[in-house]
C-alpha positions as CSV (number, residue, x, y, z in Angstrom):
1,M,75.1,101.3,122.0
2,E,74.5,99.8,125.4
3,V,74.3,96.0,125.3
4,P,71.2,94.4,126.8
5,T,71.8,92.6,130.1
6,I,72.3,88.9,129.6
7,A,69.5,86.7,131.0
8,L,71.7,84.7,133.4
9,G,70.4,86.3,136.5
10,E,72.3,88.1,139.3
11,N,75.6,86.9,140.8
12,Q,76.3,84.7,137.8
13,N,79.9,84.5,136.6
14,F,80.5,84.2,132.9
15,D,83.1,85.0,130.2
16,V,82.7,86.3,126.7
17,L,83.6,83.5,124.3
18,N,83.0,85.4,121.1
19,Y,81.3,88.5,119.6
20,E,80.6,89.5,116.0
21,A,78.3,91.3,113.7
22,I,75.9,88.9,112.0
23,A,74.4,91.6,109.8
24,S,74.9,95.3,109.2
25,N,72.4,96.0,112.1
26,E,72.4,92.8,114.1
27,F,75.0,91.6,116.6
28,S,75.8,88.4,118.6
29,I,77.6,87.7,121.8
30,M,78.4,84.2,123.0
31,Y,79.0,83.8,126.7
32,L,80.6,80.9,128.4
33,Q,79.9,79.7,131.9
34,E,81.3,76.8,133.8
35,L,78.9,75.2,136.4
36,P,79.4,72.7,139.2
37,A,77.2,69.7,138.2
38,T,77.3,66.0,137.9
39,V,76.8,64.6,134.3
40,I,75.7,61.0,134.8
41,S,74.3,58.1,132.7
42,D,71.7,55.6,133.7
43,L,74.4,53.1,134.5
44,E,76.4,55.4,136.8
45,F,75.9,56.7,140.3
46,Y,76.3,60.0,142.2
47,N,76.2,61.2,145.7
48,P,74.4,64.5,146.2
49,A,77.0,65.5,148.8
50,Y,79.8,65.0,146.3
51,I,79.8,66.4,142.7
52,G,80.7,63.9,140.1
53,A,79.8,60.5,138.6
54,F,81.0,57.1,139.7
55,A,81.2,53.9,137.7
56,E,80.6,51.5,140.7
57,K,78.8,51.6,144.0
58,K,79.4,49.0,146.7
59,D,76.9,50.3,149.2
60,E,75.0,53.5,150.0
61,N,78.1,55.2,151.4
62,D,80.8,53.8,149.1
63,Y,81.4,55.1,145.6
64,R,84.2,53.8,143.4
65,G,85.6,54.6,140.0
66,F,85.3,58.4,139.7
67,V,84.5,59.4,136.1
68,N,87.0,62.1,135.0
69,N,85.5,65.6,134.3
70,S,82.0,64.5,135.2
71,N,81.8,67.2,137.9
72,R,81.2,70.2,135.7
73,V,79.5,71.4,132.6
74,L,79.8,74.4,130.3
75,V,76.8,76.5,129.4
76,L,77.0,78.4,126.1
77,V,74.6,81.4,125.9
78,R,74.2,83.3,122.7
79,Q,72.6,86.7,122.9
80,T,71.5,88.3,119.6
81,F,70.2,91.8,119.4
82,G,69.7,94.7,117.0
83,E,70.0,98.5,117.1
84,T,66.9,98.7,119.3
85,G,68.5,96.6,122.0
86,A,65.8,93.9,122.0
87,A,67.6,90.6,122.7
88,A,66.9,86.9,122.0
89,T,68.8,84.2,123.9
90,K,69.7,80.7,123.1
91,F,71.7,78.2,125.2
92,W,73.6,74.9,124.9
93,V,74.7,72.6,127.8
94,V,78.0,71.0,127.0
95,A,79.6,68.2,129.2
96,V,83.3,68.4,129.8
97,R,83.4,64.6,130.1
98,E,83.3,62.3,127.1
99,L,79.8,61.0,126.2
100,Q,78.9,57.8,124.5
101,S,76.5,58.3,121.6
102,N,74.2,55.4,122.5
103,T,73.8,56.4,126.2
104,A,71.4,58.9,127.8
105,Y,73.0,61.5,130.2
106,T,71.4,64.0,132.6
107,M,72.8,66.8,134.7
108,H,72.4,67.2,138.5
109,Y,73.3,70.3,140.5
110,P,74.5,70.2,144.1
111,A,71.6,70.3,146.5
112,S,72.1,74.0,147.4
113,F,72.6,75.3,143.8
114,I,69.9,76.9,141.6
115,H,70.5,78.3,138.2
116,P,68.2,81.0,136.7
117,I,67.8,79.5,133.3
118,I,69.3,76.0,133.2
119,A,67.1,73.5,135.0
120,D,68.2,70.6,137.1
121,H,68.0,67.0,135.6
122,I,68.2,68.5,132.1
123,P,69.3,66.0,129.4
124,V,72.9,66.5,128.2
125,T,73.8,65.5,124.6
126,Y,76.9,67.5,123.7
127,S,80.4,67.0,124.8
128,L,83.5,69.3,124.7
129,K,85.3,66.4,123.1
130,N,83.0,66.6,120.0
131,V,82.5,70.3,119.5
132,D,81.7,69.7,115.8
133,Q,78.5,68.0,116.9
134,I,77.1,71.1,118.6
135,P,74.6,72.6,116.1
136,D,74.2,76.2,114.8
137,L,77.6,77.6,115.9
138,T,79.1,80.2,113.6
139,E,82.6,79.6,112.4
140,R,84.0,82.1,114.9
141,E,82.1,80.5,117.8
142,F,83.3,77.1,116.8
143,A,86.9,78.3,116.6
144,A,86.6,80.0,120.0
145,L,85.2,76.9,121.7
146,V,87.9,74.7,120.2
147,A,90.5,77.2,121.6
148,V,89.0,77.0,125.1
149,G,89.0,73.2,124.9
150,K,92.7,73.1,124.0
151,Q,94.0,75.9,126.1
152,K,92.0,75.5,129.3
153,Y,91.3,71.7,129.4
154,G,94.1,70.5,127.1
155,F,93.2,66.8,126.8
156,Y,91.3,66.5,123.6
157,E,92.0,66.5,119.9
158,Y,89.7,68.6,117.9
159,P,88.8,68.8,114.2
160,A,90.6,71.4,112.1
161,V,89.0,74.8,112.3
162,S,88.1,76.3,109.0
163,Y,87.6,79.9,110.3
164,K,90.4,82.3,109.6
165,S,90.4,85.9,110.8
166,T,90.6,88.4,107.9
167,Y,91.8,91.2,110.2
168,S,95.6,91.5,110.1
169,T,97.2,91.6,113.5
170,L,100.1,93.7,114.6
171,A,102.4,90.7,114.5
172,D,101.3,90.0,110.9
173,D,102.1,93.6,109.9
174,L,105.4,93.7,111.6
175,K,106.5,90.5,109.9
176,A,105.7,92.0,106.5
177,M,108.1,95.0,107.1
178,K,111.1,93.0,105.9
179,S,109.6,91.8,102.7
180,G,110.8,94.6,100.4
181,F,113.7,94.7,98.0
182,K,112.9,91.3,96.4
183,E,115.2,92.0,93.5
184,L,118.1,93.5,95.5
185,K,119.9,90.2,96.0
186,A,120.2,89.9,92.2
187,V,122.7,92.8,92.3
188,L,125.2,90.6,94.1
189,G,126.0,88.4,91.1
190,G,129.5,89.0,89.8
191,G,132.3,91.4,90.6
192,K,132.4,90.7,94.3
193,M,135.4,92.0,96.1
194,S,136.8,92.9,99.4
195,L,136.6,96.5,100.5
196,P,139.7,98.2,99.0
197,K,142.4,99.3,101.3
198,G,142.6,103.1,101.8
199,E,138.8,103.5,101.9
200,N,137.3,104.6,105.1
201,L,134.1,102.8,106.0
202,L,131.4,105.5,106.9
203,F,128.5,103.2,107.8
204,K,126.8,99.9,107.2
205,R,123.0,99.6,107.4
206,E,121.1,96.3,107.1
207,V,118.3,96.8,104.5
208,I,116.9,93.3,104.5
209,D,118.1,90.1,106.0
210,N,121.8,89.6,105.2
211,I,121.9,92.5,102.8
212,R,123.5,95.7,103.8
213,L,124.0,99.2,102.4
214,A,127.6,100.4,103.0
215,A,129.4,103.6,102.2
216,T,133.1,104.6,102.1
217,K,135.1,107.7,101.4
218,V,138.6,108.4,99.9
219,S,139.9,111.8,100.7
220,D,142.8,113.9,99.4
221,K,143.7,117.5,100.0
222,E,141.1,119.1,97.7
223,S,138.3,116.5,97.3
224,V,136.6,113.5,98.6
225,E,135.2,110.5,96.7
226,L,132.1,108.8,98.2
227,K,131.2,105.3,97.2
228,I,128.0,103.2,97.7
229,Y,128.3,99.4,98.2
230,I,126.0,96.5,98.7
231,S,127.4,93.8,101.0
232,Q,126.2,90.3,101.9
233,S,126.3,88.8,105.3
234,S,130.0,88.3,104.9
235,D,131.6,91.7,105.5
236,S,134.5,90.8,103.1
237,E,132.2,90.7,100.0
238,Y,131.1,94.0,98.5
239,E,129.5,95.1,95.3
240,L,130.2,98.7,94.2
241,L,127.0,100.4,93.0
242,A,128.1,104.0,92.4
243,S,130.7,106.7,93.3
244,K,130.9,110.4,93.2
245,T,133.7,112.9,93.8
246,Y,133.1,116.3,95.5
247,D,135.3,119.3,96.0
248,G,135.8,119.9,99.7
249,K,135.9,117.9,102.9
250,T,133.2,115.8,104.6
251,N,132.3,116.0,108.2
252,P,133.6,112.9,110.1
253,M,130.1,112.4,111.5
254,F,127.9,110.1,109.3
255,A,124.5,108.5,109.9
256,S,122.0,106.4,108.0
257,A,118.2,105.6,107.8
258,L,115.8,103.3,106.1
259,V,113.0,104.2,103.7
260,Y,109.5,102.6,103.9
261,D,106.6,102.2,101.5
262,N,102.9,102.7,102.4
263,D,102.8,99.2,103.9
264,V,105.7,100.1,106.1
265,K,107.9,97.7,104.3
266,V,111.6,98.6,103.7
267,S,111.9,100.2,100.3
268,G,115.2,102.0,100.4
269,A,118.1,103.2,102.5
270,Y,120.5,106.1,102.6
271,G,123.2,107.8,104.7
272,W,124.3,111.4,105.0
273,T,127.0,113.7,106.1
274,V,127.9,117.4,105.8
275,L,130.2,118.5,102.9
276,K,132.2,121.7,103.5
277,P,133.5,123.2,100.2
278,N,137.0,124.5,99.6
279,D,135.5,128.0,98.9
280,K,135.0,129.4,102.4
281,D,132.3,131.8,101.1
282,A,130.3,129.0,99.6
283,S,127.4,127.2,101.4
284,S,127.9,123.8,102.9
285,S,125.6,121.0,101.9
286,I,124.2,117.8,103.3
287,V,125.2,114.9,101.0
288,I,122.8,112.0,100.9
289,M,123.7,108.7,99.3
290,G,121.5,105.7,99.1
291,I,119.3,103.3,97.1
292,D,115.6,103.5,96.1
293,E,112.9,100.8,96.0
294,N,114.4,99.4,92.8
295,G,117.9,99.1,94.3
296,E,119.1,102.0,92.1
297,P,121.9,104.1,93.7
298,N,122.0,107.9,93.8
299,F,123.5,111.0,95.5
300,W,121.6,114.1,96.6
301,E,122.6,117.5,98.1
302,I,120.6,119.7,100.4
303,N,121.8,123.3,101.2
304,S,123.1,123.4,104.8
305,G,124.0,127.1,105.1
306,K,127.3,128.8,105.0
307,N,128.5,127.3,108.2
308,G,126.9,123.9,107.7
309,L,124.7,124.3,110.7
310,N,121.3,123.6,109.3
311,S,120.7,120.2,110.8
312,F,119.1,117.2,109.2
313,T,117.7,114.5,111.5
314,P,115.3,112.2,109.7
315,T,112.4,110.8,111.6
316,F,110.4,109.2,108.8
317,S,111.4,108.4,105.2
318,Y,109.0,107.0,102.7
319,T,108.6,106.4,99.0
320,G,106.1,108.2,96.8
321,K,105.3,108.8,93.1
322,E,108.1,111.4,92.7
323,G,110.9,109.8,94.7
324,I,111.9,109.5,98.4
325,Y,110.2,111.8,100.9
326,V,112.1,112.6,104.1
327,V,110.6,114.2,107.2
328,S,113.3,115.5,109.5
329,L,113.9,117.7,112.4
330,N,116.1,120.8,112.2
331,R,117.7,121.1,115.7
332,D,119.8,124.2,115.2
333,K,117.4,126.1,117.3
334,I,118.0,124.0,120.4
335,F,114.9,125.1,122.3
336,K,112.6,125.3,119.3
337,P,113.4,122.6,116.7
338,F,111.2,122.6,113.6
339,Y,110.1,120.0,111.0
340,Q,111.4,119.8,107.4
341,H,110.1,117.9,104.4
342,H,112.4,117.1,101.5
343,L,112.0,115.2,98.2
344,L,114.9,113.1,96.9
345,K,114.2,112.7,93.1
346,P,115.3,109.8,90.9
347,D,117.4,112.2,88.8
348,G,119.7,113.1,91.7
349,T,118.1,116.5,92.5
350,A,116.6,117.3,95.9
351,E,113.7,119.7,96.6
352,T,112.8,121.4,99.9
353,L,109.0,121.1,100.3
354,F,108.8,122.6,103.8
355,P,109.6,125.1,105.0
356,T,110.1,127.1,101.8
357,T,109.9,130.6,103.3
358,E,111.0,132.1,106.6
359,E,107.4,132.5,107.6
360,E,106.9,128.7,107.4
361,V,109.9,127.9,109.7
362,G,108.3,126.5,112.8
363,S,104.8,127.2,111.6
364,E,103.5,123.7,112.0
365,K,101.0,123.3,114.8
366,S,102.2,121.2,117.7
367,E,99.8,119.7,120.2
368,Y,99.9,117.2,123.0
369,L,96.9,114.8,123.0
370,K,95.6,113.3,126.2
371,T,94.2,109.8,126.2
372,E,93.5,109.2,129.9
373,Q,96.4,106.8,130.4
374,K,97.1,105.7,133.9
375,A,100.3,107.5,134.9
376,A,103.4,105.3,135.4
377,A,104.4,104.8,139.0
378,P,107.4,106.8,140.1
379,S,110.7,104.8,140.3
380,T,111.5,104.0,143.9
381,G,113.8,101.7,145.9
382,Y,117.1,100.2,144.7
383,Q,118.4,101.5,141.3
384,P,121.0,99.4,139.4
385,T,124.3,101.1,138.9
386,S,125.4,98.9,136.1
387,T,123.4,100.5,133.3
388,T,125.7,100.6,130.3
389,G,123.5,102.7,128.0
390,V,120.2,103.9,126.8
391,T,119.4,104.1,123.1
392,K,116.4,105.8,121.6
393,V,115.4,105.6,118.0
394,D,112.3,106.7,116.0
395,V,110.3,103.8,114.6
396,P,107.7,104.2,111.8
397,V,104.5,102.3,112.4
398,G,102.2,103.4,109.6
399,I,101.2,105.7,106.8
400,F,97.6,106.7,106.2
401,E,96.4,108.7,103.2
402,R,93.1,110.6,103.1
403,N,91.9,113.3,100.7
404,N,95.5,113.8,99.4
405,H,96.6,114.4,103.0
406,R,99.2,112.0,104.6
407,Y,99.4,111.0,108.3
408,L,102.7,109.5,109.4
409,F,102.5,107.4,112.6
410,E,105.8,106.9,114.4
411,T,106.9,106.0,117.9
412,S,110.1,106.2,120.0
413,K,111.8,102.9,121.0
414,S,114.0,103.1,124.0
415,T,116.4,100.2,124.9
416,T,118.1,100.2,128.3
417,T,121.0,97.9,128.8
418,V,121.7,96.7,132.4
419,G,124.6,94.2,132.4
420,D,123.6,91.5,130.0
421,M,119.9,92.3,130.1
422,K,118.1,94.7,127.7
423,N,114.7,96.3,128.4
424,T,112.8,97.7,125.5
425,Q,109.9,100.2,125.8
426,F,107.9,102.4,123.5
427,T,107.6,105.8,125.1
428,D,105.3,107.8,122.8
429,L,103.2,108.0,119.6
430,T,103.5,110.8,117.1
431,V,101.2,111.7,114.2
432,V,102.7,114.0,111.6
433,H,100.1,115.6,109.3
434,I,101.2,116.6,105.8
435,D,98.7,118.4,103.6
436,E,98.0,118.2,99.8
437,N,100.8,120.7,99.2
438,N,103.4,118.6,101.0
439,K,103.5,121.1,103.9
440,I,103.8,119.7,107.4
441,V,100.9,121.5,109.0
442,E,100.6,119.7,112.4
443,H,102.3,117.1,114.6
444,Y,100.6,115.5,117.6
445,D,102.5,113.8,120.5
446,I,101.1,111.3,122.9
447,T,103.5,110.7,125.7
448,E,101.5,109.7,128.8
449,N,102.9,106.3,129.5
450,K,105.3,103.6,128.5
451,S,104.4,100.4,126.7
452,S,106.3,97.1,126.2
453,D,104.3,96.7,122.9
454,M,104.6,99.0,120.0
455,P,101.7,101.5,119.8
456,Y,99.9,100.6,116.6
457,P,96.8,102.4,115.1
458,M,94.4,99.7,113.8
459,F,92.0,101.2,111.2
460,L,88.3,101.0,112.1
461,G,86.6,102.9,109.4
462,D,86.1,106.2,107.5
463,Y,82.8,108.0,108.0
464,S,81.6,111.4,107.0
465,D,84.6,113.6,107.5
466,K,86.6,111.5,109.9
467,A,88.7,108.3,110.0
468,Y,88.9,106.2,113.1
469,F,91.7,104.1,114.5
470,L,92.1,102.0,117.7
471,V,95.5,102.3,119.4
472,N,97.0,99.9,121.9
473,Y,98.9,102.2,124.2
474,P,98.6,100.6,126.9
475,N,95.0,101.6,127.6
476,M,93.2,101.5,124.3
477,F,92.0,104.8,122.8
478,K,90.6,106.0,119.5
479,L,92.6,108.2,117.2
480,V,90.2,110.3,115.1
481,I,91.6,112.0,112.0
482,S,90.2,114.6,109.7
483,D,91.6,117.2,107.3
484,A,91.2,119.9,110.0
485,K,92.3,118.1,113.1
486,V,93.7,115.0,114.8
487,E,91.8,114.1,118.0
488,T,91.6,111.3,120.6
489,E,88.6,109.6,122.3
490,T,88.8,107.5,125.4
491,V,88.0,103.8,125.0
492,E,89.6,102.3,128.2
493,N,90.3,103.9,131.5
494,D,90.0,103.0,135.2
495,T,86.3,102.6,134.8
496,Y,85.9,100.8,131.5
497,K,88.0,98.0,129.9
498,L,87.8,96.2,126.6
499,I,86.5,92.6,126.7
500,N,88.9,90.0,125.3
501,Q,87.4,87.0,123.5
502,A,88.6,83.4,124.0
503,N,91.2,83.8,121.3
504,G,92.7,86.8,123.0
505,E,91.4,89.3,120.5
506,Y,89.5,92.4,121.6
507,I,88.2,93.3,118.1
508,T,86.3,91.4,115.4
509,F,86.3,92.1,111.7
510,N,84.1,90.6,109.0
511,Q,82.2,91.5,105.9
512,Y,79.8,93.7,108.0
513,G,82.4,95.8,109.8
514,V,84.5,96.1,112.9
515,M,83.2,95.6,116.4
516,Y,84.5,95.8,120.0
517,I,82.9,95.7,123.4
518,T,83.8,97.5,126.7
519,K,82.6,96.6,130.1
520,S,82.5,98.6,133.4
521,V,85.0,97.4,136.0
522,I,82.4,97.6,138.6
523,G,78.9,96.3,137.7
524,N,77.8,94.7,134.4
525,K,77.3,97.7,132.1
526,T,78.5,96.7,128.7
527,T,78.8,98.9,125.6
528,L,79.3,97.9,122.0
529,E,80.9,100.0,119.3
530,F,80.4,99.0,115.7
531,F,82.0,100.5,112.6
532,P,80.2,99.3,109.5
533,Q,82.1,98.2,106.4
534,N,81.7,100.9,103.7
């Protein structure tokens, strides 16, 4: 809905302090305006030609003892309105200077200044130093005003703010990603040892802080023994979890990946290589070794064709009721890679979920979604010649389940090293859609720009047959998901931008729902979007 114009008159500058839903069909916006004005007591003096109060006056042209911060006031204007757009306005005048409780103060504008709603010579009873004395503020408004006092003016101590946002931020969610495997450290009890001589280290992968999954191999002419270890921060201490011997030889190339749960917390890890059997007519296999969410080790095999050419490049691995699910790309067809979906079961068996027939190979729908991002400027001028490397990895950012369909959100993280400096950017967002039969039916790519922050879909609500997310990439847009299709809707572009509140947030969440506001870059047209809590 379009927000009613605030009653501050034309050519008045103001900032949005806070906005929130105060009922399922009623909304509030608190605006903040700083005005030039003298706040003065009966015992002080002011000169209309100079804004500010003075403690002493020697004669008509001599003012002494300037009172700090007496030359400005803050005006808080709260606008409340419902779905019909009819608005009610309330305002408070707040002095930036300290006020004594037993003294009367008034506000005086410069001679040439006229405000449309705040009259000259109005009494002033509230001070920014004592924001807890300002009546009728909501918890969010109080917290926002405290933040402004601390961040912008920075010279007052304020009472503790009781309000706490219930909406998890991206930072909160990313911190939680390392909280899995709480019991894994218990494995490292007794039996510690150094890695035996004669074993070739295949990989080490940190699972949680200071705990790594490691694998080795011991080869002879006819067979190879693969071993799974857990190691602590010291690379000299290992705990053997499991081993298995295979007839044949393993490919010297080896890689590893992490497994995540529905909260994108680490819940497992594994590595893989290609095993070529001694029988030249037998099919090769991809051998996967790793640990599940309980720290239990296992080995799995996936058929890799007679020549071992069926590739296995995991992009997203996650745990489910039946085991570890792995979404991967098969890149054998260089110009037309296709998605795969496998299930690694707790009993050591592996099942190919997609594709299961030749007709399904490459049958997933692929679509590029546009979000009206501003195109990145072309690179010009001097280019450094000391670049030592560019690494690009797939990073999971979320799993969403709806009507037995799963939607995997992932991004690509690129790190460029130039001398001793590293530059990290996230270059796309991908949505992989898996149906109720574990078939990958669609994947959607959004690659219009680069962002220094990880693109992250923030859930807004689920209504009728669609679920809505807000994505920070770098212009905000809505990701709209249904069983039939994934779509995007523009929120920010060159014409409209989201309004940040005093706390830096551009979205509010409470018991009534989720709310954000956009404003036209030119003019004062303001639009509110509200997603009620189901």
